[in-house]
C-alpha positions in Angstrom: -24.2 11.3 -28.7 -24.7 7.6 -28.2 -28.1 6.0 -28.6 -29.6 3.5 -26.1 -28.9 0.4 -28.2 -25.2 1.5 -28.6 -24.9 2.0 -24.8 -26.5 -1.5 -24.2 -23.9 -3.1 -26.6 -21.1 -1.4 -24.6 -22.6 -2.6 -21.4 -22.9 -6.2 -22.6 -19.1 -6.2 -23.5 -18.1 -4.4 -20.3 -16.2 -6.6 -17.7 -16.5 -4.0 -15.0 -19.9 -4.8 -13.4 -20.4 -1.4 -11.8 -19.8 0.5 -15.0 -22.0 -2.0 -16.9 -24.9 -1.5 -14.5 -24.6 2.3 -14.9 -24.5 1.9 -18.7 -27.7 -0.2 -18.6 -29.4 2.4 -16.4 -28.3 5.2 -18.7 -29.7 3.2 -21.7 -33.0 2.9 -19.9 -33.0 6.6 -19.2 -32.2 7.3 -22.8 -35.3 5.4 -23.7 -37.5 7.9 -21.9 -37.8 5.9 -18.7 -37.9 8.0 -15.5 -34.6 8.1 -13.6 -36.2 6.4 -10.5 -37.6 3.5 -12.7 -34.2 3.2 -14.6 -32.4 3.0 -11.3 -34.8 0.4 -9.9 -34.5 -1.8 -13.0 -30.8 -2.3 -12.5 -31.0 -2.1 -8.7 -28.9 1.0 -8.0 -29.7 4.1 -6.1 -31.4 6.9 -8.0 -28.8 9.4 -6.8 -26.0 7.1 -8.1 -27.8 7.1 -11.5 -28.1 10.9 -11.4 -24.4 11.2 -10.7 -23.6 8.7 -13.5 -25.7 10.6 -15.9 -23.8 13.8 -15.1 -20.5 12.1 -15.6 -21.7 10.5 -18.8 -22.8 13.9 -20.2 -19.5 15.5 -19.3 -17.0 12.7 -20.2 -19.0 10.1 -22.2 -18.6 6.4 -21.3 -15.1 7.0 -19.8 -16.8 9.0 -17.0 -18.5 5.8 -15.7 -15.3 4.1 -14.6 -13.8 4.6 -11.2 -11.1 7.2 -11.1 -7.9 6.3 -9.3 -7.9 7.4 -5.7 -5.1 9.5 -4.2 -2.7 8.0 -1.8 -2.1 8.9 1.8 0.9 11.2 2.5 4.0 9.3 3.6 4.7 9.5 7.4 8.5 10.1 6.8 10.2 12.4 4.3 13.0 11.2 2.1 15.6 12.6 4.4 14.0 11.0 7.4 13.8 7.7 5.6 17.5 7.9 4.7 18.4 8.6 8.3 16.3 5.6 9.4 18.0 3.3 6.8 21.4 4.5 8.0 20.5 3.9 11.6 19.2 0.4 10.9 22.2 -0.5 8.8 24.7 0.9 11.3 23.2 -1.5 13.9 22.5 -1.0 17.5 25.2 -0.3 20.1 24.6 -2.1 23.3 27.7 -0.4 24.8 25.9 2.9 24.3 22.8 1.8 26.2 20.9 0.8 23.0 19.2 -2.6 22.7 21.2 -5.6 21.4 19.0 -5.7 18.2 16.5 -3.4 16.7 12.8 -4.1 17.2 9.9 -2.1 15.7 9.1 -0.3 19.0 12.8 0.7 19.3 12.7 2.2 15.8 9.5 4.0 16.7 11.2 5.5 19.7 14.1 6.6 17.5 11.8 8.3 15.1 9.9 10.1 17.9 13.2 11.2 19.6 14.9 12.3 16.4 12.0 13.8 14.4 9.2 14.3 16.9 6.8 12.1 14.9 4.7 9.4 16.6 4.5 6.0 14.8 3.0 2.7 15.8 5.0 -0.5 15.3 2.6 -1.7 12.6 3.2 1.5 10.7 6.9 1.1 11.2 6.7 -2.4 9.8 5.2 -1.1 6.6 7.9 1.6 6.3 10.6 -0.9 6.8 9.2 -3.3 4.2 8.6 -0.4 1.7 12.3 0.6 2.2 13.3 -2.9 1.1 14.9 -3.9 4.5 14.7 -7.4 5.7 13.2 -8.6 9.0 16.0 -11.2 9.4 18.6 -10.6 12.0 22.3 -11.4 11.6 23.6 -14.2 13.7 25.2 -12.9 16.9 29.0 -12.9 17.1 30.8 -12.9 20.4 33.2 -10.0 20.7 36.0 -12.2 22.1 35.7 -15.1 19.6 38.9 -16.6 18.4 39.3 -16.3 14.6 41.8 -19.1 14.3 39.5 -21.5 16.2 36.6 -20.6 13.8 38.8 -21.1 10.8 40.0 -24.5 12.1 36.4 -25.6 12.8 35.2 -24.6 9.3 38.0 -26.8 7.8 36.5 -29.8 9.6 38.5 -30.2 12.7 39.5 -28.5 15.9 42.6 -29.2 17.9 43.3 -27.4 21.2 46.7 -25.6 21.0 
């Protein structure tokens, strides 16, 4: 068991302010100060000090640090994400009644029609970024362009045939 001076030394070296304040309050409590007075000295709530003391008794100084929080469940499963990636990379088909380029609301409609899950465009933006896809669109290409004219232009000149 640690003594009050040892806990104070740890608190002095501690870079985490929240943990250091809890250590100081525990050191005060170890010196037979009431919990209310010990909490008041370091300006934390008495209930916070009581919780810190319980964690300190159970885990030692390691119990005073914040534990990592859990993450929210992903909106799309791996299979659904794979289908979304395939759909985006395949590109839209204006000849099938689809838009000429994908927008976030279009992708949200696709997810709702295909998987029955409602998503907002901002959430879809996060999904697209997390999947490593770019926001940039490819330059449009006319379906009836002349490849020889493009090649001649890239060489530095263009002559009408």
